[in-house]
C-alpha positions in Angstrom: 86.5 102.2 204.3 86.5 103.3 200.8 89.9 103.1 200.5 89.8 101.1 197.0 88.0 103.9 195.5 90.2 106.8 196.6 92.7 107.8 194.3 96.5 106.3 193.4 97.4 110.3 195.3 94.7 110.2 198.0 96.1 106.4 199.2 99.1 107.3 199.1 99.0 110.6 201.3 96.7 108.3 203.4 99.4 105.5 203.6 102.0 108.2 204.8 100.1 109.9 207.1 100.0 108.8 211.1 96.6 107.3 210.4 95.9 103.7 211.8 95.1 102.4 208.3 95.6 101.2 205.7 98.5 99.9 206.8 101.5 97.2 206.2 98.8 94.7 204.9 96.4 97.2 203.1 99.5 97.7 200.8 100.3 94.4 200.3 97.1 93.5 199.0 97.0 96.6 196.3 100.6 95.6 195.5 99.3 92.3 194.7 96.1 93.8 192.7 98.9 95.1 190.9 100.6 92.4 190.0 98.0 89.9 189.1 96.8 92.7 186.9 100.0 92.9 185.2 99.6 89.0 184.9 96.1 89.8 183.2 96.9 92.5 181.0 99.6 89.4 179.2 96.6 87.7 178.6 94.5 90.9 177.1 97.2 91.6 174.8 97.2 87.8 173.6 93.7 87.0 173.2 92.6 87.6 169.4 96.0 87.0 168.2 96.5 84.5 165.3 100.0 83.7 167.0 97.9 82.5 170.2 95.4 81.0 168.8 96.1 77.7 170.1 96.5 78.6 173.4 93.6 81.3 173.7 91.2 78.9 175.2 93.9 78.7 178.3 94.7 82.4 178.1 90.3 83.3 178.8 90.8 80.8 181.5 93.4 82.4 182.7 92.5 85.4 182.6 88.8 84.7 184.5 91.1 83.3 187.1 93.2 86.9 187.1 90.3 88.7 187.5 88.6 86.9 190.0 92.2 87.2 192.4 92.1 90.9 191.3 88.8 92.0 193.2 89.9 89.3 195.9 93.2 91.8 196.6 90.5 94.9 196.6 88.6 93.1 198.4 91.1 92.2 201.1 92.5 96.0 201.2 89.3 96.8 203.2 89.2 93.9 204.9 92.9 94.7 206.7 91.6 97.9 207.6 88.3 96.5 209.0 90.4 93.9 211.4 92.4 96.6 212.7 90.4 98.6 213.9 89.1 95.9 217.0 92.0 94.8 217.6 93.4 98.7 218.3 90.6 98.6 220.6 91.5 96.1 222.4 95.8 97.0 222.6 93.5 100.3 224.7 92.0 97.8 227.1 92.8 98.5 231.0 94.0 95.9 232.9 94.1 97.3 236.3 92.1 94.5 237.7 92.2 90.8 237.7 89.0 90.7 236.1 90.2 93.2 233.3 93.2 91.6 233.1 91.2 88.0 231.9 88.7 90.1 230.0 91.3 91.7 227.9 93.6 88.2 227.4 90.0 87.2 226.1 89.6 89.9 223.4 93.0 89.7 222.6 92.9 86.1 221.9 89.5 86.6 219.7 91.1 89.8 217.8 94.7 88.1 217.0 93.1 85.4 215.6 90.7 87.4 213.0 94.3 90.2 212.3 95.9 87.5 210.9 93.3 85.5 209.1 93.1 88.7 206.5 97.0 88.7 206.1 96.8 84.8 205.8 94.2 85.1 202.8 96.9 87.6 201.5 99.6 85.4 201.2 97.1 82.7 199.6 95.7 84.8 196.9 99.9 86.0 196.0 100.5 82.1 196.0 97.7 81.7 193.2 98.6 84.6 191.4 101.9 83.5 190.9 101.1 80.2 190.2 98.8 82.1 187.1 101.0 84.5 186.1 104.0 81.7 185.6 101.3 80.8 183.1 100.7 83.7 181.2 104.5 84.2 180.9 105.3 80.5 179.6 101.7 81.3 177.1 101.0 84.7 176.5 102.2 87.2 174.3 105.9 87.5 174.0 105.8 91.4 173.7 104.4 91.5 176.7 106.4 89.3 179.0 108.2 91.8 180.7 104.8 92.6 182.2 104.4 89.7 183.5 108.2 89.5 185.1 107.1 93.1 186.6 103.7 90.8 188.1 105.3 88.4 189.7 108.1 90.4 191.9 104.7 92.7 192.8 103.0 89.6 193.8 105.8 88.3 195.7 106.4 91.2 197.0 102.6 91.3 198.4 103.6 87.8 199.7 106.7 88.8 202.0 104.6 92.0 203.1 101.8 90.2 204.5 103.8 87.3 205.6 105.2 90.3 208.3 101.7 91.3 208.8 100.6 87.2 210.2 104.5 87.5 212.3 103.3 90.5 214.3 99.9 89.2 215.7 101.7 85.7 215.9 104.1 86.5 218.2 101.0 88.5 220.4 99.5 85.2 220.7 98.6 83.6 224.2 98.1 80.3 222.7 101.7 79.8 221.3 100.5 75.8 219.4 98.1 78.2 217.1 100.7 80.9 217.1 103.4 78.5 215.6 100.4 76.5 213.6 100.1 79.8 211.3 103.8 80.8 211.3 104.7 77.4 210.1 102.1 77.6 207.0 103.3 81.3 206.5 106.5 80.3 206.0 106.0 77.3 203.6 104.4 79.6 201.1 107.1 81.9 201.6 109.5 78.8 201.1 107.4 77.5 198.0 106.7 80.9 196.1 109.6 82.9 196.9 111.5 80.6 195.1 108.8 79.8 192.4 108.4 83.8 191.5 112.1 84.1 191.1 112.3 81.1 188.9 109.5 83.1 186.8 111.5 86.6 186.7 114.5 84.4 186.0 113.1 82.8 183.1 111.3 86.3 181.8 115.1 87.8 182.5 116.8 85.4 180.8 114.5 86.0 177.4 114.7 89.6 177.2 118.1 89.6 177.5 
């Protein structure tokens, strides 16, 4: 839908409007991309510095991971918007007759799974990004350590934001067992990576003060 090609001003304006997309999921993916880019910047400011020659190979490898994750997040901005359209149509399907009710239930089961898949992937990418930023913070230029801290906070925010887009869809699922399995997976990512992000932030904060 081209949201990632919009200017910052255009994106914020459409986000603030009544338009159905982008929403919280796409915004979370964009925040994840910004967070990962901040980590990547730490790498960019480290490569080529004599002081960090012994970790240069590690930093270059981390930058490759970070660049790939940035692209993943931007792809997910668009994917989130694309997944919403069939969901919105399904909610609007008639359910006057038993046949209509059955057909709506069938379609809803499909589109709700698809709608959950994108924010689940955003969450997974946030976890990967937090792992990468942890290494940038530990090995990268001390002059850019604050940017690693900002990046990890953004990735945590994106993780939590995407989780709400999982939960709003699992709540509507008729297949409660499948919904519970997704919720459990999301809860584990939140528990593990919110803690890790907080620890990285605390370590960065301690180095700055």
